[in-house]
N, C-alpha and C positions, 0 to 999 in steps of 0.2 A: 303743340309745335313749339313751347317754349325752351323745351330742351335743345330743339334743333338749334335755335339761334345761338343759345349758350355755348353750344357745341362749337358752331361757326366761329365765335369768339375767340374760343380756346385755341382754335387752328391759327388764330392770329397771334400768337405767343412769343415771347421773348427770343426763342429760338428762331423762329420764322424771321423776326425781325432783324434778327443779327444776319441772317441768311442773305435777307434782302439787301441791305446795306453793303453787304460783301460783293453782292453782284454788282450793284450800281458802281462801286468803286472800282471794279474789273472793267466796266464798259465806260473808260474814260475817253473825254474827246468826243462824244457823240450822245445825241439825246439819248436818255434811257429807254430802253426797249424792253424793259422788266415792269410787270405790273404784277402788283399783290391786292387781291380783291378781297377785304374784310368779312364781306356778307358769303362768299364762295370757297371753295376750296382753293388754297393759294394756287398761281398759275405763273410762269414765266416764260413769255415769249421771246426767244433769243435766236436770231438768223433763221429765221421761218419755223422753227421748232419749237413744240410746246413742251416744257419741262415742268414735272410734278414733283413736290418735295417727297418723293418716297411713296405718297399716299395715293393710292387710286380710288374713285369716287365710283361707284356702282351705277351712276348715270353717266359718265364721261367715256367708260370703257364697255364696249358690249362684250357677249361672250366670246364671240369668234376671235378677238385679238387679245385676249387676257394672257392665254398660257404664253403666246409669243412674246407677250409685252413683259411678263415676269422673269423669261427666261432672259432676257437682256439686263436685266438690273444687276446691281453689284457695286454701283456708283451713286454718291449721293447728289442731292441736286446741286449743291455749290459744285461739286467734281464736274458734273456733266456742263454747267455753265460755263466753267473753265475750258472746257474742251471745245464747245460751241462757239465761244469766243477767241480761241487760240492764245489764252493766257497761261501765265503761271501764278499758283497761289502761293502765298507766303505760310511761313511756318504756322503763324497764329491761324490763318485761313486753312490750313490743312488739319490743324486740329479741331476748327469748327465745324468741317467739312466731315471728319472721320466720326465725332460725336452724333452729328446729325444721321448720318447713315447707319452706325450701329451702337448708340449710346457710348456705356463704359467698355464695352470689345473695343470699339473704334479707338479709345484713349489708350487701351492695353497695346492695340497694335501700332500704334505711334511711339510706342515704348517710354510712356509718360509714367514716372513711378507715383505712388498712392497719395504723396502731398501734392503733386501738380496735377493731378487730377482732380484732387477736392478743391483746389485753388482755382481751377478752369471753372468748375461746377458754379462755386461761390461767386465768381465774376459773372457769370450768365444768369444766375437764378437766385442769387442771394445766399442766406445761411443754409446748411445741411441740417434737417429735423428728422428726428426718427419717426419713421413712419409705423403703425403696430400692424401686423400682417400674421397669418399661418403659415409657418416654415416646414413645409414639407420636403421629402428628399428630392424631387424632381420639379416643385412647383410652388411657389409664393402666392399665397392667396390674401386678398385686401380688398377693403371697401372704402370708397373715395367720394366725396361731394363732387359735383362738376365744376363747382366754384374753385377749388384745389386741385383739379385733376393733373395739370401738364408738370407741374414740380412735383408732385406726390408720386406720380407715375415714374417719373424719371428717379426718385429716391428709393422706390420699390425696386426697381434694377438695379439697384447699387450693389455690387458682390461684396462678399466678405473679404478682410483685409488679409487676415492670417488663415493657417491650415494649408494641406497639400493642394488643394483645389482654389485657395485664396488667391487675391489679386497679386499680392506680393512676392509668394513662393512661386507662382505660374511665371511671372516676370522674371525672375531669377534662372529659371529652367528654360528661359526662351519660348514659353507656351501662352496661350492664351487662357485666361481662367475659365473656367467651365461655366457655361451659361446657366443661369438659374431663371426658369421660365417663370412667367408670372400671370396670373388671372387676375382681374380686374372688375367689380363691379362699382357702376356709377349710379349715385343717387342725386335728385334735383336738390333737395337741402338736407341738412342735418339731421333733421326730425325725421326723417326717412330711411335713415342708414340701418337701423335695426329692423326694417322691415322689408323681407326678401321678395314680398310681393310688389314693392315700388320700385323695381331695378329697371333703369333707363338706359343703361350703357354696359355693354360687357366687352373686354378687350383683353386679347391675348397676345402675349409677347414671348416668342420663343425661338427654338431652332428653324431654319430653312428647309429642314427635312420633311416638315409638314406643309408644303408648300401646295402640294397635290391635294391635300383633303382641304385645305381653306379657301383654295380656289374652286373646289366644288363648292363650298357653302358659299363663295362671292357669287356665282352665276346661278343659284339656285332660284328659280321663280318664286318657291314658297317665301324664301326670306327676303327676296328682292321688293315682294310685295307688303311686306310688314315692317320693314325698317330701312334705315339707310346705312350703308356698308362703306367702310374703307380698309383699304389692303396696302399695306407697305412690304417692300421687301429688299433688304441689305445684303450686305455679305456674309454676316454672321447671324443676323437676326431676321425675324418674320413677325409682323404687327398685323393682326386682324381686329377690327373693330365693328361692332353694331350696335346702332342708336335705334332704340325702338320708337315707332311713330307715336305709342300710346302704352298704358300700362297692359301687360299681357302676360301674367304669371305663367300661364301654362307654357307658352313659347320660351319664356326665359328657362323654365326647368328642363325643356326639351332642348334647348340649344345648350346650356351648361353642362347637361347629362351628357350630351352627343360628344361636346369636346373634351369632357374628362374623360370619356371612354377612349380617347386617342392620346391624349398627354399625359395623363397621369397614371403612372403604374407602379413603379418601385415606392411613391409616396402615398399610395392607395391604403385606405384602412382596412383591416382584416376583420372578418365578421368571427373567424375562428382559425385556429391554428393548433395541429397537433403534430408532435414529432417524435417517433421513436428511434433510438440509437441502439445499435448492435456492436457489441465488441467480442470477436472471435478469439476464444481463449485458445484453440487449436486442440491438438492432441495433449491430454492431460497424464498420460503415463499409466502404466499398470496399476499402480496405486492410486486410486481417484481419491481426490479431497474429500474429506468428510464432510457432510452439510450438517449445519448447527440444528438444533432442535426447532424445526419449524411447526408453527401451530396448526392443528389439525385442520383439515380442508383448505390449506394453502398449496397443497400438492396437487396440479390441476386433475381434476377425476371427470371424464365426460360423459359418461353412461348414463349418468342420471338426467343428463340435457335431452337424450334422444326422446325422450315422451314427456318433455316439459311443454304444458300448453302454453303456446304462445299467441293466439289468436285474441284472447281478452285483450292483448296488449296493441292489436294492430288497429283498432278503430279509435280516433282521437275525438275529443269532445269538442265540438264547434262553438265558437265564440258568436254572441248574438250579431256581431256586426259579419260574420260569415268568414272572415279570417282567422283562422287559428294560431295560437302562440307555437314557438317550435316543441315538438314533441319529445317528451324526456322517456327514453324506452328504459325498462327494468334490467338489471345486469343479467338475471336468469333469462330473459327473453333474448339477449343479445348473444350470449354464450350456447343458448338452443339452436339460433338462427346460424351460427358459425359452424356448429357440429355438422346441422344439416346439409350444408353448402358444400363439402367436400362428400367426395365417393367413399362409400361403405368401406372398401379395403385400405383407403388413404386414412380414415379417420383411427384406423387401429395402429398406425404409426405416428400422427402427428399430436394425438389426444391420448394421453393417460386415461385408460378406461378403468381402472381399478384392479383389474386381476389380468392374468395373461389370456389372451384371445387363444381360440382353438387353432388358429392358422399358425400359431408359435411366432408371429412377428413381433418384435421388441418395440415399444414406443417410444418417443420423446420425452422425457420426463420434465416437469415443469415445476420448478418451485417459486413462490411468489410472497413478497410481501405482504403482511394482512393491510388491507385498505385503510383501516383506522390507525395504523400507525404512521400512514403517510400524509395524515391532516397537518397541515398549515407548514409541510417541507417544500421549499423552493430552490431553484437552481438559479443562481444570479450572475450575471458579469460584473465584477465589482471594480474593473478597472475601465474608464472612460476611453473611447477613441478620441484624438485630438479633433476630430472632425464632427461637428455638432450632429451631422444628419446620419452618424453611423454609431451614436451612442447606445448602451444597452437599452433594454425596455426598463422603465422606472421600477416597477415592482418585479420584475424578474419572472419566472416560469413556474408552473405549480407541477411537482412531480407527483403523477398519478399512478404509476405501474412500474414496479422494479422485480424483475423475474430473472432467473438462471435456469436454461434448458440444457438436459444432460443428453447426449445420444450414446447408444448403447456400445457404439464403436469407440468410446471416451473420448469424446470430443465434447466441449462445453461452451456455452454461448451465453453473454450477459446482455440484458436488454433493459433500457428503461425508458419511459414515456413521458414528455412534458406537454403541458396545455397552456395556452395564452390564458389569462384571466379574462373570460367573456364580459365583452360590452354590456352595457346596460344602460338603458334610458337613451339610446342614441339612433338617429334615423338609419344610418347604415347598416346596423343589425336588427330594427324594428321589422318583425314579420309584416308589418302593416304597408311599411313604405320602402324597405329594404331594395326591393326589385323595381320598385317606382323610380321615376325619372325626378323626384325631389329627395331622393337619398342623399345627396350631397350637401343638405342644408346645414345639419349640424358640424360641418366643416369650418363654418363661419360663427355658427351660434356658440360654440364651445361648449356644450352640456359635457363633452369628455374631453381630454385631450388626444387632439388626432396622431399627434406624433408619437404617441406611445404605442400605438398599434399599426402603424404603416409597415408596409410590406418590407423595405428597407431594414429595417430594425430587426424583424425576425429572420430575413436571410443572412444579416451579420451574424445573429444569434445561432442559427444553425450552423455556418460556417465555422463559429468559434469553439462551439462546445464539441463537435466532432474531432478535435486534434488530440491526439493521444501524446504524442511528442513532436516539438518543432525539427523540421528536416531543413529549413533552408534559411540562412540569414536575411533573405530579401523579405520573410515574413514580418519580421519586425518593422523594417522600412514602410513595406505597404500595410501595415496597420492590420495585419491579419492573426494577429495573437492578442490574445486579452487574459487576464486572469478571470477565474471564477470559484465560485463557492456554492456549497451545498448549505442550506441554513435550515437546520432541523432543532429538536428538542435538546441538543448536547450544548454544553456551555461553551466549547470550544470548536464551532463548526469548520469541518475541514475546508481548505482553500488551496487552489492551485495558482503559483507564480512561475511562469516559465523561464523568468529571469535567474532563479534559483533554484527550479528544480526541473528535471529532464522528462517527467511524466505526468500524466493527467490524474492528480490525486484523488479526483472524484471517482475514478473507477476502482482504485483500490479500497475506498471507501465504502463503495456498493458489495464490493467483493466480501469485505469483511462481514457481511449481513449475511452472507451463506456459507462461506470457507470457515471453519472451526480452527485450522491450524494456520497461524500467521507465516510459516513457511510455505504453505499453499501458495498464499497470496503473493508472496515474493518471487517464487518460480513462475507463477502466471505473469507477473510483471517482466519478468527477465525473458519470458517467451516472447511477449509482445514487441519488446525491445530488441531482440534477437533473431527471431524467426517469424514474425509476421511479415505478409507483404506488404501492408500497408500501413501508414503512420496516421491514419484517420478512421474513424468508426464510419460503418454503414449507416445510414440514415433513409427511415421511411417516414416522409414528410406529408402533410396536407396543408393548402393554404385555401382559406374558402375567402375571397376577395369580395369587397363593398360593390354595388352597384349593378346594373342590369346587365344581361348578356349582350356583348357588342353589336352593333348593329351596321357598322360599315366595313369597308375593307382594310381600311388603314388602323382602324382598332383593332381588327383581329389580326394583324401582321403584329402591331405592338405586343398583343397578348402573347402570340406565338413567342415572340422575343423574350419577354420577361420569364416566360415558362421554360425558356432555354437556359436562361442566368441562373433559375432556380435549380435545374435538373443537374448542373455540374456544380451545385453548392457554390454559386459565384455570387458576387453583387453588384448593383448598379454601379457601385463606385470603382468596380474592378473594369468596367467596360472603358472603351473609348467612347467620348461624348455622344450619347443618345444610340448607341450601336452596340453590337454584340460582344462577349467577352473577346471573341476570335473571331478572324476572318468571316463576315456575311456569308459567303457562299460556302465554305467549311459547315458552319451550323447549320444552313439550311439543307446540306446535304446529309447531315447527321440526323436531322430530325425525320427525315424519311423511315428510319429503320428504329428510330429510338421513341419516337410520340405514338400514342393511341388515339386515334381520331373518332372515333365511334360518336361520342356525345360532344364533339366540338361545336354544332350549332347551338347545342343546349348551355354552351357556355363552360365545357368540362375539358380539360387536357390532361393526360396520364404521359409520363415518362418514365423510361427505365435505363439506368447504365449499369455497369458493373459495381459501382459506389453507392448509388442513390435510386430511390423509387419516389417520385415527384407527381403529386395530384393536386391540380390547380384548378377551381372552379368559382363561378360567380352567381351561381343560381340558389334559390332555395334548396334545392335538392343536394347540392354540395354542401351546404351549410348545415343541413339538419342530419344527414344520414350518410353521404358519402366521406365527409371528413371526420366527424366524430365515431363513426360504427363502421363502416366498409374498411376504411384505410388500416386503422390501427389493429381491427381485430380479424378480418377477413381475408385482406390482402397482406395484412402483418404476419399471418401463419404461413402464407404462402412465401413472405421473406425468411421467414426461421428456417423453412425445409430447404429454400435456395441457399443460406448461408452454410447449413450444414452439409450440403453437397458440394460447396465451394470448398469448404474446410476438408471435406474426404478427398476429393480429388488431389487437391494440395498435399494431403498427408500420406497418400499414394504414392504420389510423385516423390516425395521425400524417402517413403521407404524404400521404394525400388532403387533409388540412388544409392542409400547406404547398402542394399543388398547386392549391389552390380559389383562383381570383382573388380580389383583394380590391378594395372600392370604390376604393380608389387606385391600383391596378394601372394600366399603362399598356398599350395594345395588346401584343402580342406579347413581354410581359415575359419573362423568363428566370429559371429556379429555380436558384438554387446547387446545385452536382452535391454537396456532402457532404449536403444536407439527404435526399435520396432515394437508393436504393439502383442501382447501376449508374453508369456516365459519363453524366452530364446535361447537362455544360455546354455551351452552346449550342442548347438545344432549347427549345422553346416549353412552356407548362404543358400545352397541347392534346396534344403529342407524348407528353409525362410521363404524360398520363392514359390514353392510349391503351395504353403498354407496361405501366402498372400494372393495367390491365383485362386484358390478356394473362396477366401474371403470376397476377393474382388466380385466373384461370379454370383455369389450370394446376393452381394449388395446389388449387382445389375439387375436381377432376375425378381428378387423381393422387395427392394427399398428404393428402388430409382424409378420414378413414375413421371411419364410423359405428359399426362392429363391428369388432373387433380380434381376435376369436378366436370359436372354435365350441364352448368351454366353455359352458355354460349359466351358472354363477356368475359366469364373466367377463364375459359378456354383460352380464349384469344391474348388476357392480360398475361397468363402464365407461360405464353409460349414467348412473347414478348420480353419477359423476365428471363427465360432460360436462355433465350437466343443473345441477350444483352450480357448474361454472366458466362456464357460460352461454355455451357455445359458438355453439348455435342463435342466439341472440339477435343476437351477435358479428359472426356471418356474416352475418345480415339486413342488420343495420346498415350492414356495410361494403361490402355488395352495394346497397344503397340509396343510400348516399353517392357510390360510383361512377356509379351511374347518373344521379343527380340532377345530380353535377357535369359528367358528359358531356352531359347534355341542356342544361345552362346554356351550356356551348361551342357545342354544335350550334346553339341557339337563336340564339348570336350571328353564326355562320358563314350560317345562312340568312336571316338578316335582311340580312346585306350582299349575299348571293348574289341574294336576292328583289330589291333593289333595283338591282343589275348587269344582272339579266333583264329587268327592265322598260325600262330605258335602251336594252338590245338591241333588244328587242322595237319599241318605237316607233321605233328608227334603221331597224330591219329594214322596217317599216310605211313609213317615209319614203322608203325607197330604192325599195321596190316600186311606190310610187305614182309615182315618176317616171317610169315605161315604161307607166301605165296611160292607153289611149285614150279611155276617158270622162271625161276631164278636160274635154275642149271641151264635151262635151253637159253636164256639170255646171255649166259657166259659163253655159249656156244655161237652168237653172233659174230658176224665178222669184225665188228667194232670192237665187241669186248675181246674177242682172241687177239686182235692188233694192240688194245691197250693193254692186256695182259703181256704180251710178248714185249712191248716197249717198256712195260714197267719191270719186266723181270730184267732186262739189259742194262736199265738205270740203276737196279739195285744191284746188280752185280759189280757194277763200277764203283756206286756209293761203297760197297762193302769191302772192296780191293782198298778204297781209298781209307776207310775208316779203319782196315785192319793194320795200317801202320802205328795207330795207337792203341787199338785193343780190338783185338779178335771179336768177332759178333757172329752168332749163327742166328739165323731167323727163318721161320718158314713161309713160302710164299703163298699158302693157301689163304689165310685172312686177308692178305692183299687184294688178291683176286675175287674174292668174295665182296669185299668192301668196292672195289671198283665196279663190279657187277650192279650191287646196288646203287650206286652212284648212278648209273645209267637209269635203272628203274625209276629212282627218285626224281631225277629229272624230267623222265617220261609222265611219271605221276603229278609233279607238278603243273605241267602243262595242262593237263586232264583237270587239275584243282582249279587253275586260273581262268579255264574255260566254264566250269560248273559255276564258279563264283560269280563271273561276269553276267551269266544268264539270269542268276538268282536275283542280283542287284538289279537289272534292267526290270526284271517283272516286278519287282518292290518299287520301282519309280525312285530310288535313291540316287544320288548323286553327290558331287563335290558342292558343297553350299559356294564355295569361292566362284566356281563356274556357273552356278546359277545367277550369282548377283553380276558376272562379267555379262553373260548373256542379255543383260537387261540394257548393257550400257553399246552407247552407238559405236560400230567398227569391230567390234570384238564379238559379234554373234558367231562366228566360223570358227572358234578357237577349239570348241568341244569337238566340231566335227573333224577338225584335224587330228585329235586325239584318237578317236574312233578310226579314222582312216589308217593311221599309225598300227592300232592293235590290230586289225585287218591283216594289214601287212605282214606283221610280225606272224599271225597264224598262217599264213600263206608260205612264208618263209620256211617255218617249222616242218610244216607239211611237206614242201620241198625236200628240206634235207633228209627227213625220213625217207623219202622214194628214192634218193639217190644215195643214201647210205645202204638201202637194201637192193638196189641194182648194181652198185659198184662191187661190194661184195670183197674177195681177196685181189682183185684184178689190178689195183692201183693204192698202194699203201700211201703214197704221197698225197693222192686226192681224198682219200679216208681221213687223212689227219687235217686237211684242210676245212671239209665239211665239219668235222667235230670240233674244229675250232670256232668256226662258223655258228654252230649249233650253240656253243655255250655263250658267245658274245650276244647273239640274237636273244636268247634266253633272258641274259641280264637286262639287255633292252626292254624286252617284254615286262619284265617285273617293274621297271621304273615307268614305263606308261600304265601300267595297272595302279600303281600308286597315285601317279598325276590324275587319273579320272576317278578312282573309286575310293580311294582312302580320304575321310572327308577331313578337311583341314579346320582350323578354328574359325568360328563364326565372329563376325565384328562386333555383333549387338547393337549395331548402330539404331537410334530412333528413325522412324520413318520422315521424321522433320528434318533430319540432316543428310538422309539419302535423297531427299527431293532439293 
């Protein structure tokens, strides 16, 4: 119990001495009612209220009152004393009260600049000394003796002066500096500091958002029986302290591991990191770039792996202790496993089998640089961020694979995989203790620099490398742009500096390893700049984190939070303090559709978007198999397939756009051959659409797979990947666009054919009438006779008029024959109209515009009106014939009127016929715009 008395002495430190004196000064004119007990938790009894200096003892506050008490916090001891006494604090007392409540954040809240804050600290506690600590992204770790605890604790919490989150810049922006959490281990004497088995005190000081987690520890019967606990809650800080009653290394390991599982995430060391970056080069044109002479065997051939015996690699050798090291699988065994993972028909597409399969399916070709040529090649960020926590990894990343994938539809894809140098001789990646509660020891013992392998560094690395070209000015201000360099055997390794270049030269350097002609590299760069939908590469990344699987609900929430940050290729630095990069509700809603949770209880989360696939786990399984094998090789193959699908759908949309006639196009216009696949010169857009439709149908039926494997988890993962990439929507859009554009072209063709057909029909009727014997009888009809008589009179008058100028003699016989034919022609036209009407109705054809209008509200009766008018027209024609037949020669005037009515209604019938049946030009609108 010697440690306990030492702890109680430290509670009576300079800070609380100053607070006690201030409270006594406030209580002027009356006997002091404040008491400060050296041997117990400091207490102040004022106006019948017991005030504590932000520290709750597990003796004084039972479980039932803790939550209610903590929710009332937010004011320091001195501030609450002033309220109880009805006094007003002076400027100096307000500064002291703010520091007691929230330490350095309290001074920043008061608006004190850096110099005044240091002056205040020196006045209260003496000189400012440098305290050694491990500075991770979201946590400071330090070891102190109990004799120097109070002052060194406060110095550990001292924020950085400069930097985006530093004290000075945050004050200039009117913000508080971001709180750097701290975990302190206390030892009785200086000789015990290096022995983690002699920890007597553990203190965490951090954000208040962890209040629920630490309040649970505070009221835990397990911990209450083993140690003394103190809990303080300020406005911006939370402090939790445990003092062990005796040396108990097992309990210390359990407690610290559980606390780190909740509060340490972006600063957590990685056991393994692997990321594959994919640069989709899109459609490369009819003349595909020539590939350099690749060494034999580097063009992926998978046929041999179907019969590769992998069983001999499946049984590890056990160590005498019973815990085996991480298994190193052979390349042949991994490749054979990958080939067998996919369904047989799909293998023919995504693996080059060495010869054309009997099915006729054309495979995706893979060209890879020989592995021996990649030895000692690293990708390194060469310009450090101003903030120390976002510096690039010290040694860079090792380039493990560089490949070029080629689809038979003339799309190319560049991919390169990098890995973090694997840690050695440290507990967070030691097979014997990495999943145990003592995994955190080497964070203090410094066998390897933990800052080099912390998650935030590699989140930053992933974000920087995937940039193809900067798009926002804010990227420099937010420090999301960094220079990079591939260091290989060349004397002048290529480097990218976005301040003087507009494109990632790492991509052009890797392309030069495959493309033989430099012009092809330039064209690929231009396509990525001018036609690519994204200014950043797609990434398939795996993070294997240190430590055991989260065991409490708050740790699981933090695990989900950091996974969501990684899923969107963000960093902890880009978030609000301790929160998501975006609003919490928005992110949690997205996670319902983007995250695969089958193995969440085993410590693995898999997430999928249209720009990233992120796999994160904490178990040995994640470190040994998922991160190094499944993600880059199996799930990476799915990613290659998905990216080709995405590129093809995008290419089809572009081709349809180019093949769609414009309002300024002339009939029979040609399409430049370089705009569409294949040799297109000399072909009309209608021909191109037909070939495009055939190509898309072949792709849909032969090359587009909805299931790629019979493995259940593979089915589920591929379904999530496809949904995130929006393939079904893209396919439906392309299908609708092709159909609508073809309908547009067909409408124009039908319009021309209909007009030609009517002319041919009328000509055929005319020719047929020339041989009809009934013409003579038609001439004898009353109407014909009347017309002939009327025409004779008109002709005589006209002849007399013309005779004034030139006598003319003309026989009346041709004229009467012509008039008789006119009557027959009109009658035949009526019959032809009726026959065409019945024929069109049987075929189900109609006006495309009317079909579109029928779907619009309020316009469904337009077609019905046209049909009624046409029926009325037929009835009127019939009545006209009946009247003409009955009247005969009895009334010449009535015959003339009915004849005129006959002509007018016939013309009206032709208009209705055209309105109803002649196809008008289709709009060709995409379904998206119709909706």
